[in-house]
N, C-alpha and C positions, 0 to 999 in steps of 0.2 A: 284558590280562586284567582284567576287572572284579572287584571284591571279591565280588560275588554268585556269580561262577564258583568262587571258593575256598570259599565258605560258603553254598551255595544255600538251605538250609532254616533257617539261623540257630540250629539246635538242637544240632548235633553239630560237632565239630572236623574240618574237612576235612583229609585227609592232606597236601595241599600246604602248608597253613598250618602244620601240625605240624612238617614238615621245615624250613620256613623259620624257625620259632621255635628249633629245635635249632641250625641253622647260624648264626643271628644272635643267639643268647643271649650274655650277658656272657662266659661261659667258652668257649662254642663258637667265637666269633670269635677269641679269644686262642689257643686250641688249634690251630685251622686255620691261622692265620697263622704260628704258631711252627713247625708241621710243614712249612711250605713250605721251610724251611731244610734239611730232610732228617729222617731217622728220629731219634727221641729215646727214651731210657729214661725211665721214669716220673719218677724223681728229677730228671733234667735238665729235663724238661718242666715240672715243678712249680716248680723254681728259676727257670727263665726267665720263666714266667708271673707268678710272685710278684714279679719286678722291676717289673712294671706294676701288679699288684693281687694282694694276698694271697689265695691259694686254699687251701682245706682239702683234705686228702687225700681225704676223702669226696666232696666236690664235684667234684674233678678226676676221680676214679674214675667217678662217675655220668656226667659229661660224656663221658668216653672211651667208656664202654659205650653211651651213646645214639648217639654218632657212629659207633661200630663197627656197631651194629645198623642204622643208616641207610645203611651202605655207604660212609661217608666216610673211615674210617680202618681200617688193618689192624693187628691186634695179633699180635705174634710172641713166643711164650714159648720161651725157650731152656732146654734141659734141663741146667742147670748149677747148681752150688752156690757162692755164694748164687744164688737165682733171678734171672733177668734177663729183662725184657720190653721189647721195642722197639715203638714206635708209629710208623707212617708213614701217609702219605696214599695212598688208592687213586686211580685215575684220576678217578673221580667226585668224590672229596674234593679233589683238586688243582684241578679245575675250580671247585668251590664256593669253595675257599680263595682262589683268584685273584680271584674276584668280590668276596668279602668284603674282601680286602686293597685292591682298587681303591676300594671304597666308603669304607673307612677312610682311605685317602689323599686321596680327594676331600673327605671331612669335614674333615680336617686343613687342606687347602689352602683351603677355603672358610669356615673358622671366623670370619674377620673379618666376612664378609657375614652369617653367622648371628648374630653378636653385635650387629651393627648392627640387624638385624631385631628381635632381642630387646629392645634398648634402645628402639627406636621403639614397639614394642608396649607395653612397660612405661610409657613416658611417656604414651602415649595413654590407657592404663587409669587412670593417676593423675589425668589431666585430666577424665576422665568422671565 
């Protein structure tokens, strides 16, 4: 798919690209990958994600709402006191999460090659 198929007129955000941004955002990636392990309560999810990168309650809430709206996650509120909410992946979300996880694993595996390319680029720029 060519970029022009995503954004044909260059003036408005194409829906495909918007979903891609949600799924591959800094917090979207971490939420989706974490939920591959199974359902999590909000506090568990925040704690797990914060081991990688500190996330505010507001940002996590916004990310969860966005992914829920896109059909990637399911939010289940239990009628108990204190309130309990569980988040899990939908079938669509599981498919996206597996793709994102594979990309993250590839990035980790190929980091040496990326660093070599960066070093070569930087060296060439310094010589120019």
